[in-house]
C-alpha positions, 0 to 999 in steps of 0.5 A, spaced: 527 697 329 524 699 335 525 695 342 532 693 340 533 690 347 526 689 350 523 682 347 518 681 352 515 688 349 508 687 345 512 690 339 515 683 338 510 677 337 511 670 341 508 665 336 508 658 335 504 652 332 499 648 335 504 643 337 509 648 340 509 653 346 509 660 345 516 663 347 517 665 354 521 671 355 524 674 361 527 681 361 533 683 364 535 676 365 543 676 364 549 681 362 549 683 355 555 684 351 555 691 353 556 689 360 549 691 362 543 687 365 539 687 359 540 681 355 533 677 355 532 670 356 527 666 351 525 659 352 520 655 347 519 648 345 516 645 339 514 638 337 518 636 331 513 635 325 518 636 319 518 643 319 511 646 320 512 648 327 514 655 329 517 657 336 519 664 334 520 672 337 518 676 330 517 682 328 515 685 321 518 691 318 515 694 311 521 697 308 524 696 301 531 695 298 537 691 301 537 691 308 541 687 314 537 684 320 542 682 326 542 680 333 546 678 339 545 671 341 548 666 347 546 659 350 543 659 357 544 652 358 552 652 357 551 647 351 551 649 343 544 650 341 541 650 334 536 655 332 534 658 325 534 666 324 530 668 318 529 674 315 523 674 310 525 669 305 532 668 307 533 663 313 539 659 316 540 655 322 546 657 326 550 655 332 548 659 338 554 657 343 555 659 351 559 665 348 556 671 345 556 672 338 552 677 333 549 673 327 546 677 321 542 675 315 541 680 309 535 680 304 532 684 299 524 685 300 519 690 301 516 686 307 521 684 312 520 679 318 525 678 323 525 672 326 529 667 331 526 660 333 526 653 331 522 652 325 521 655 318 516 653 314 520 647 311 526 646 315 527 645 322 532 644 327 534 638 330 532 639 337 525 641 339 527 646 344 531 653 346 533 656 352 537 662 349 539 669 351 538 675 346 540 682 345 541 688 340 536 687 335 538 691 329 535 692 322 538 697 317 539 699 310 545 695 307 548 689 306 552 688 312 551 690 319 554 696 322 555 697 330 549 697 334 545 702 335 540 701 341 532 703 340 526 704 345 520 707 343 522 710 336 527 709 330 534 711 331 538 714 325 546 713 325 549 720 325 554 722 320 561 721 322 565 728 322 572 727 323 577 733 323 584 734 325 584 742 327 588 747 331 595 745 333 594 738 332 594 739 325 599 745 324 604 741 328 605 736 322 602 740 316 607 743 311 604 749 307 609 749 302 609 742 299 606 735 301 603 728 299 597 725 301 595 717 301 589 714 302 586 706 301 579 707 301 572 705 298 566 709 297 560 712 293 562 719 290 564 723 295 570 726 299 576 721 302 580 726 305 581 734 304 585 739 307 581 746 307 581 752 312 573 750 313 571 754 307 570 753 300 575 758 298 582 754 300 582 747 299 585 741 296 582 734 296 581 727 294 574 725 292 571 720 288 565 721 283 563 715 280 569 711 277 574 717 278 578 720 283 579 728 283 585 732 286 581 738 287 585 745 288 582 751 289 585 758 291 586 764 286 584 759 280 581 752 280 585 746 278 581 739 277 585 733 275 581 726 274 583 719 273 579 713 272 579 708 278 576 702 280 571 701 286 577 700 291 583 703 290 589 706 293 590 713 291 595 719 292 596 726 290 602 731 291 602 738 292 607 744 291 607 750 287 606 749 280 608 741 281 602 737 283 601 730 281 595 725 282 595 717 281 591 711 283 593 704 283 599 705 280 597 708 274 599 714 270 601 720 273 596 726 272 600 732 273 599 740 274 604 745 273 600 751 274 597 750 281 599 754 288 597 750 294 592 754 298 593 756 305 589 751 310 588 749 317 585 742 318 584 736 315 577 733 313 577 725 313 571 722 310 567 729 309 567 736 306 570 742 309 563 744 312 562 737 314 557 734 309 558 730 303 560 724 307 564 718 304 559 713 305 565 707 305 571 705 308 578 708 309 583 702 310 589 707 310 591 714 310 598 717 310 601 724 310 608 726 308 611 733 309 614 733 302 613 732 295 614 725 293 617 724 286 612 721 281 615 714 281 614 713 288 607 716 288 606 710 282 610 705 287 606 706 294 599 706 290 601 699 286 
């Protein structure tokens, strides 16, 4: 979505019915949630007629799939105000307070209208005017809002997260001969956490593929241990020469007695050794033990 902080732009339509007045937008009127003087003031009125009237700032986007429209709003009167947030067919009345809040609404269509105002084709707020501050409009793929990305004249795509621990920050705590890696995460078919040397030759990792978690060790040979897991799980693998184990959600421990720990120099979190294969999910917890925990303990900490 363009002009995420510029509601006075022609990119955003200011419309009303014949019984209302087109909203008036004053740019850079107040301090935004990020501390900059970029919040817009939006003032508009309608004559209550059973929900047929509009007083909106609107933008139409043509796309497809599950998307979420979000915006930061604040009352400019010192009192609560009721307004309607509409996203295509989905609409809801929200209470805008004298404190900044981020509101969002999700819908699945092919043609999206992102609106804020006082009426919505059959529903209308009790009041007939609004005087609010607005900032940080965002439309993004997915069923929930993520952190705000400001835009001006072009769309912006979020950069992939690349989280790694390298150098002495890694070698100061990592045990090459034995250890245990625990995670609590969800994702859609990619890496949760990996230990590697930045190449495909030496690596071991926890990653999801479909409904499986893999403990994958590659050095002179390849050993891959697969177990079935649910969408969100606690998973763990322990390594030691000829003594590998992996389990998830307190289930049966799957072992490998022929694997040798590879020599590694970094931890990749939520991505692969070459900064690809992002998790596209969430990691709630990540823990490392510099020793190989017993199998019974692996089951206990993932229960």
